[in-house]
KOLLUM-347543 format. One record per atom (N, C-alpha, C, O, CB): residue number from 1; residue in one letter; atom name; x, y, z. Coordinates in steps of 0.02 Angstrom, whole numbers, plus 50000, padded with zeros to 5 digits. Glycine has a CB too. Layout:
<sites>
NUM/A/CA/X/Y/Z
...
</sites>
This chain:
<sites>
1/X/N/49152/50527/49278
1/X/CA/49169/50546/49345
1/X/C/49212/50490/49376
1/X/O/49197/50431/49369
1/X/CB/49105/50559/49388
2/X/N/49265/50510/49410
2/X/CA/49310/50460/49440
2/X/C/49282/50433/49505
2/X/O/49243/50465/49540
2/X/CB/49380/50491/49452
3/X/N/49303/50372/49520
3/X/CA/49281/50340/49582
3/X/C/49312/50375/49642
3/X/O/49368/50400/49637
3/X/CB/49299/50264/49582
4/X/N/49276/50376/49698
4/X/CA/49307/50404/49759
4/X/C/49365/50358/49781
4/X/O/49363/50298/49770
4/X/CB/49255/50411/49816
5/X/N/49415/50388/49811
5/X/CA/49473/50350/49833
5/X/C/49460/50317/49900
5/X/O/49423/50343/49942
5/X/CB/49535/50395/49838
6/X/N/49490/50258/49909
6/X/CA/49486/50220/49971
6/X/C/49556/50216/50001
6/X/O/49606/50223/49966
6/X/CB/49456/50149/49959
7/X/N/49559/50205/50066
7/X/CA/49624/50202/50100
7/X/C/49631/50136/50139
7/X/O/49581/50107/50162
7/X/CB/49632/50262/50147
8/X/N/49692/50115/50145
8/X/CA/49710/50055/50184
8/X/C/49777/50068/50218
8/X/O/49817/50108/50195
8/X/CB/49714/49991/50138
9/X/N/49788/50033/50274
9/X/CA/49855/50031/50302
9/X/C/49866/49961/50329
9/X/O/49820/49929/50354
9/X/CB/49864/50085/50358
10/X/N/49928/49938/50324
10/X/CA/49943/49870/50346
10/X/C/50018/49856/50341
10/X/O/50058/49900/50326
10/X/CB/49905/49820/50305
11/X/N/50035/49794/50355
11/X/CA/50106/49777/50359
11/X/C/50141/49787/50292
11/X/O/50112/49777/50238
11/X/CB/50115/49706/50383
12/X/N/50204/49806/50297
12/X/CA/50244/49818/50237
12/X/C/50276/49756/50211
12/X/O/50251/49700/50223
12/X/CB/50297/49870/50252
13/X/N/50331/49764/50177
13/X/CA/50365/49708/50146
13/X/C/50405/49666/50196
13/X/O/50430/49612/50178
13/X/CB/50412/49732/50091
14/X/N/50410/49689/50258
14/X/CA/50445/49654/50311
14/X/C/50519/49648/50298
14/X/O/50553/49610/50333
14/X/CB/50415/49586/50321
15/X/N/50546/49683/50249
15/X/CA/50617/49685/50236
15/X/C/50643/49754/50252
15/X/O/50680/49764/50300
15/X/CB/50633/49665/50162
16/X/N/50623/49803/50213
16/X/CA/50643/49872/50224
16/X/C/50589/49913/50260
16/X/O/50604/49955/50302
16/X/CB/50661/49905/50158
17/X/N/50526/49899/50243
17/X/CA/50470/49939/50269
17/X/C/50427/49896/50314
17/X/O/50410/49839/50298
17/X/CB/50428/49968/50211
18/X/N/50409/49924/50372
18/X/CA/50367/49886/50417
18/X/C/50292/49901/50409
18/X/O/50250/49864/50435
18/X/CB/50387/49898/50488
19/X/N/50276/49955/50374
19/X/CA/50205/49972/50368
19/X/C/50193/50011/50303
19/X/O/50231/50055/50285
19/X/CB/50182/50014/50428
20/X/N/50138/49992/50269
20/X/CA/50118/50026/50208
20/X/C/50053/50064/50220
20/X/O/50011/50044/50260
20/X/CB/50109/49976/50150
21/X/N/50045/50119/50184
21/X/CA/49984/50158/50182
21/X/C/49968/50168/50108
21/X/O/50010/50194/50071
21/X/CB/49990/50228/50220
22/X/N/49910/50147/50086
22/X/CA/49895/50149/50014
22/X/C/49827/50181/50002
22/X/O/49780/50172/50042
22/X/CB/49896/50078/49984
23/X/N/49822/50218/49948
23/X/CA/49761/50253/49929
23/X/C/49749/50239/49855
23/X/O/49792/50252/49813
23/X/CB/49765/50329/49944
24/X/N/49689/50213/49839
24/X/CA/49673/50196/49770
24/X/C/49597/50195/49763
24/X/O/49560/50197/49812
24/X/CB/49704/50127/49751
25/X/N/49574/50191/49701
25/X/CA/49502/50189/49688
25/X/C/49472/50121/49705
25/X/O/49414/50117/49725
25/X/CB/49488/50205/49614
26/X/N/49512/50067/49698
26/X/CA/49487/50000/49713
26/X/C/49541/49961/49751
26/X/O/49600/49979/49750
26/X/CB/49467/49963/49647
27/X/N/49519/49908/49782
27/X/CA/49566/49865/49818
27/X/C/49614/49832/49768
27/X/O/49673/49823/49784
27/X/CB/49529/49811/49859
28/X/N/49590/49814/49709
28/X/CA/49633/49783/49659
28/X/C/49686/49832/49635
28/X/O/49744/49813/49626
28/X/CB/49591/49759/49599
29/X/N/49667/49896/49627
29/X/CA/49716/49946/49607
29/X/C/49769/49954/49662
29/X/O/49829/49960/49647
29/X/CB/49682/50014/49593
30/X/N/49747/49954/49725
30/X/CA/49794/49959/49781
30/X/C/49841/49899/49782
30/X/O/49902/49908/49791
30/X/CB/49756/49965/49848
31/X/N/49814/49839/49773
31/X/CA/49855/49778/49773
31/X/C/49905/49779/49715
31/X/O/49962/49757/49722
31/X/CB/49811/49715/49769
32/X/N/49884/49804/49657
32/X/CA/49928/49808/49599
32/X/C/49985/49856/49613
32/X/O/50043/49842/49597
32/X/CB/49889/49831/49537
33/X/N/49969/49913/49644
33/X/CA/50020/49962/49661
33/X/C/50073/49932/49707
33/X/O/50133/49941/49697
33/X/CB/49987/50025/49694
34/X/N/50050/49896/49758
34/X/CA/50096/49865/49806
34/X/C/50137/49811/49772
34/X/O/50198/49809/49780
34/X/CB/50057/49835/49866
35/X/N/50104/49767/49735
35/X/CA/50140/49711/49703
35/X/C/50194/49736/49655
35/X/O/50249/49710/49654
35/X/CB/50090/49666/49665
36/X/N/50177/49786/49614
36/X/CA/50226/49812/49566
36/X/C/50282/49851/49601
36/X/O/50339/49850/49579
36/X/CB/50192/49856/49514
37/X/N/50265/49886/49656
37/X/CA/50318/49921/49693
37/X/C/50368/49870/49720
37/X/O/50428/49879/49715
37/X/CB/50288/49964/49750
38/X/N/50342/49816/49749
38/X/CA/50386/49766/49780
38/X/C/50426/49727/49728
38/X/O/50481/49703/49742
38/X/CB/50346/49718/49822
39/X/N/50399/49721/49667
39/X/CA/50434/49684/49614
39/X/C/50419/49718/49547
39/X/O/50373/49697/49512
39/X/CB/50413/49609/49613
40/X/N/50457/49770/49529
40/X/CA/50442/49809/49468
40/X/C/50438/49768/49404
40/X/O/50403/49788/49358
40/X/CB/50494/49861/49460
41/X/N/50472/49712/49400
41/X/CA/50470/49672/49339
41/X/C/50401/49640/49327
41/X/O/50387/49617/49271
41/X/CB/50522/49617/49342
42/X/N/50358/49640/49377
42/X/CA/50291/49611/49369
42/X/C/50250/49646/49316
42/X/O/50208/49615/49283
42/X/CB/50253/49612/49435
43/X/N/50261/49710/49307
43/X/CA/50222/49749/49259
43/X/C/50228/49720/49188
43/X/O/50184/49730/49147
43/X/CB/50245/49822/49259
44/X/N/50282/49684/49174
44/X/CA/50293/49657/49108
44/X/C/50281/49581/49104
44/X/O/50292/49550/49052
44/X/CB/50364/49672/49086
45/X/N/50258/49551/49159
45/X/CA/50252/49478/49161
45/X/C/50180/49455/49151
45/X/O/50134/49488/49173
45/X/CB/50279/49451/49227
46/X/N/50172/49399/49116
46/X/CA/50104/49373/49105
46/X/C/50071/49345/49168
46/X/O/50010/49339/49171
46/X/CB/50106/49319/49053
47/X/N/50111/49329/49220
47/X/CA/50082/49301/49281
47/X/C/50069/49354/49334
47/X/O/50066/49339/49393
47/X/CB/50129/49249/49310
48/X/N/50061/49417/49313
48/X/CA/50050/49471/49361
48/X/C/49987/49459/49404
48/X/O/49986/49477/49462
48/X/CB/50045/49538/49325
49/X/N/49935/49429/49374
49/X/CA/49873/49419/49412
49/X/C/49884/49374/49473
49/X/O/49852/49383/49524
49/X/CB/49818/49389/49367
50/X/N/49928/49325/49468
50/X/CA/49945/49282/49525
50/X/C/49970/49325/49583
50/X/O/49949/49317/49641
50/X/CB/49998/49229/49506
51/X/N/50015/49372/49568
51/X/CA/50046/49413/49620
51/X/C/49995/49464/49648
51/X/O/49996/49479/49707
51/X/CB/50107/49450/49592
52/X/N/49953/49490/49605
52/X/CA/49901/49536/49628
52/X/C/49853/49500/49674
52/X/O/49834/49526/49727
52/X/CB/49862/49567/49569
53/X/N/49832/49439/49656
53/X/CA/49787/49401/49699
53/X/C/49819/49384/49766
53/X/O/49786/49385/49818
53/X/CB/49765/49336/49663
54/X/N/49883/49369/49765
54/X/CA/49918/49356/49828
54/X/C/49919/49418/49872
54/X/O/49908/49414/49933
54/X/CB/49991/49332/49814
55/X/N/49930/49477/49842
55/X/CA/49929/49539/49879
55/X/C/49859/49555/49905
55/X/O/49851/49580/49960
55/X/CB/49954/49597/49836
56/X/N/49807/49539/49865
56/X/CA/49738/49549/49888
56/X/C/49724/49506/49949
56/X/O/49692/49530/49997
56/X/CB/49688/49531/49832
57/X/N/49747/49444/49950
57/X/CA/49738/49401/50009
57/X/C/49774/49431/50069
57/X/O/49748/49431/50124
57/X/CB/49763/49330/49995
58/X/N/49835/49455/50058
58/X/CA/49874/49486/50111
58/X/C/49835/49547/50139
58/X/O/49832/49557/50199
58/X/CB/49944/49508/50084
59/X/N/49808/49587/50094
59/X/CA/49770/49646/50116
59/X/C/49708/49626/50157
59/X/O/49690/49660/50204
59/X/CB/49749/49688/50056
60/X/N/49676/49571/50138
60/X/CA/49618/49547/50174
60/X/C/49633/49526/50246
60/X/O/49590/49529/50290
60/X/CB/49586/49490/50138
61/X/N/49694/49505/50257
61/X/CA/49714/49480/50323
61/X/C/49750/49533/50365
61/X/O/49738/49538/50425
61/X/CB/49759/49419/50315
62/X/N/49795/49571/50334
62/X/CA/49841/49613/50372
62/X/C/49831/49688/50362
62/X/O/49873/49727/50385
62/X/CB/49910/49596/50355
63/X/N/49778/49709/50329
63/X/CA/49766/49781/50316
63/X/C/49700/49803/50345
63/X/O/49652/49765/50347
63/X/CB/49768/49795/50240
64/X/N/49698/49865/50367
64/X/CA/49637/49896/50391
64/X/C/49610/49941/50336
64/X/O/49642/49990/50316
64/X/CB/49649/49937/50457
65/X/N/49550/49924/50310
65/X/CA/49520/49964/50257
65/X/C/49483/50024/50288
65/X/O/49451/50017/50341
65/X/CB/49471/49921/50215
66/X/N/49488/50082/50256
66/X/CA/49455/50141/50280
66/X/C/49491/50176/50336
66/X/O/49465/50223/50367
66/X/CB/49387/50124/50303
67/X/N/49552/50155/50350
67/X/CA/49591/50183/50404
67/X/C/49658/50207/50378
67/X/O/49698/50167/50354
67/X/CB/49601/50131/50461
68/X/N/49670/50272/50382
68/X/CA/49731/50302/50356
68/X/C/49788/50294/50404
68/X/O/49846/50294/50383
68/X/CB/49719/50376/50341
69/X/N/49774/50286/50467
69/X/CA/49827/50277/50517
69/X/C/49849/50344/50546
69/X/O/49853/50394/50510
69/X/CB/49885/50241/50488
70/X/N/49865/50345/50610
70/X/CA/49883/50408/50643
70/X/C/49947/50439/50616
70/X/O/49955/50500/50618
70/X/CB/49891/50397/50718
71/X/N/49993/50398/50590
71/X/CA/50054/50426/50561
71/X/C/50040/50467/50498
71/X/O/50080/50510/50479
71/X/CB/50103/50369/50544
72/X/N/49983/50456/50467
72/X/CA/49965/50491/50406
72/X/C/49926/50555/50420
72/X/O/49904/50589/50373
72/X/CB/49925/50445/50360
73/X/N/49916/50572/50483
73/X/CA/49883/50635/50500
73/X/C/49917/50693/50464
73/X/O/49979/50698/50466
73/X/CB/49882/50647/50577
74/X/N/49878/50735/50431
74/X/CA/49905/50792/50395
74/X/C/49924/50777/50323
74/X/O/49942/50822/50286
74/X/CB/49964/50817/50432
75/X/N/49922/50713/50303
75/X/CA/49936/50695/50234
75/X/C/49870/50681/50199
75/X/O/49833/50635/50219
75/X/CB/49984/50632/50230
76/X/N/49856/50720/50147
76/X/CA/49793/50713/50112
76/X/C/49791/50648/50072
76/X/O/49838/50633/50034
76/X/CB/49781/50773/50065
77/X/N/49737/50609/50079
77/X/CA/49732/50548/50039
77/X/C/49730/50564/49964
77/X/O/49686/50600/49941
77/X/CB/49670/50508/50059
78/X/N/49778/50537/49928
78/X/CA/49780/50541/49855
78/X/C/49810/50476/49830
78/X/O/49847/50443/49867
78/X/CB/49820/50603/49830
79/X/N/49796/50458/49769
79/X/CA/49820/50395/49741
79/X/C/49895/50388/49753
79/X/O/49934/50430/49733
79/X/CB/49804/50390/49666
80/X/N/49915/50333/49787
80/X/CA/49986/50323/49799
80/X/C/49999/50272/49854
80/X/O/49953/50243/49882
80/X/CB/50018/50388/49818
81/X/N/50063/50261/49867
81/X/CA/50087/50214/49918
81/X/C/50140/50248/49960
81/X/O/50187/50277/49934
81/X/CB/50115/50149/49885
82/X/N/50132/50245/50026
82/X/CA/50180/50272/50074
82/X/C/50202/50216/50119
82/X/O/50170/50163/50122
82/X/CB/50148/50331/50115
83/X/N/50258/50226/50154
83/X/CA/50283/50174/50199
83/X/C/50326/50204/50254
83/X/O/50353/50259/50247
83/X/CB/50323/50122/50160
84/X/N/50331/50167/50309
84/X/CA/50378/50184/50361
84/X/C/50431/50129/50363
84/X/O/50416/50070/50353
84/X/CB/50342/50191/50431
85/X/N/50493/50150/50374
85/X/CA/50548/50103/50376
85/X/C/50550/50066/50443
85/X/O/50527/50091/50494
85/X/CB/50616/50139/50363
86/X/N/50577/50007/50440
86/X/CA/50586/49968/50502
86/X/C/50629/50007/50551
86/X/O/50679/50037/50532
86/X/CB/50618/49898/50487
87/X/N/50610/50006/50612
87/X/CA/50649/50037/50665
87/X/C/50637/50111/50675
87/X/O/50665/50141/50721
87/X/CB/50720/50027/50651
88/X/N/50596/50143/50633
88/X/CA/50581/50214/50641
88/X/C/50535/50224/50702
88/X/O/50496/50180/50719
88/X/CB/50549/50244/50577
89/X/N/50542/50282/50732
89/X/CA/50498/50297/50789
89/X/C/50427/50309/50765
89/X/O/50416/50323/50706
89/X/CB/50524/50359/50829
90/X/N/50379/50304/50810
90/X/CA/50309/50314/50792
90/X/C/50294/50386/50774
90/X/O/50241/50400/50746
90/X/CB/50264/50292/50850
91/X/N/50338/50432/50790
91/X/CA/50327/50502/50773
91/X/C/50347/50517/50701
91/X/O/50327/50569/50674
91/X/CB/50366/50547/50821
92/X/N/50385/50474/50669
92/X/CA/50409/50488/50601
92/X/C/50352/50482/50550
92/X/O/50309/50439/50557
92/X/CB/50467/50441/50582
93/X/N/50354/50524/50500
93/X/CA/50304/50523/50447
93/X/C/50324/50473/50393
93/X/O/50383/50465/50380
93/X/CB/50295/50594/50416
94/X/N/50275/50439/50363
94/X/CA/50290/50393/50308
94/X/C/50319/50430/50248
94/X/O/50305/50489/50237
94/X/CB/50228/50356/50289
95/X/N/50358/50395/50209
95/X/CA/50386/50421/50146
95/X/C/50343/50396/50088
95/X/O/50318/50340/50088
95/X/CB/50461/50401/50137
96/X/N/50336/50438/50037
96/X/CA/50297/50418/49979
96/X/C/50340/50376/49933
96/X/O/50396/50395/49915
96/X/CB/50269/50481/49941
97/X/N/50314/50317/49914
97/X/CA/50350/50272/49870
97/X/C/50324/50274/49799
97/X/O/50363/50269/49751
97/X/CB/50345/50201/49896
98/X/N/50258/50283/49791
98/X/CA/50226/50284/49725
98/X/C/50178/50344/49724
98/X/O/50145/50356/49674
98/X/CB/50188/50217/49709
</sites>
């Protein structure tokens, strides 16, 4: 039986996206999804755990666990990563990245 999914929302990469919404079975899976999205070459690197741990620390400080966020209303939680672009209005829906 698969683990129930958890949700988080928090600050984005601060370059293109100002906010991320992530859904995964574990916080580590969510951090891995974010880290690899931001730097796809990490999937092939031996130091990937350093980057995942850095993302986990970021999530501990800047993410709300268990909160999907009002922009995600109407979007069913499923494994993945969504984001809103910098400068978008609060009425805009996040785009799916992963």
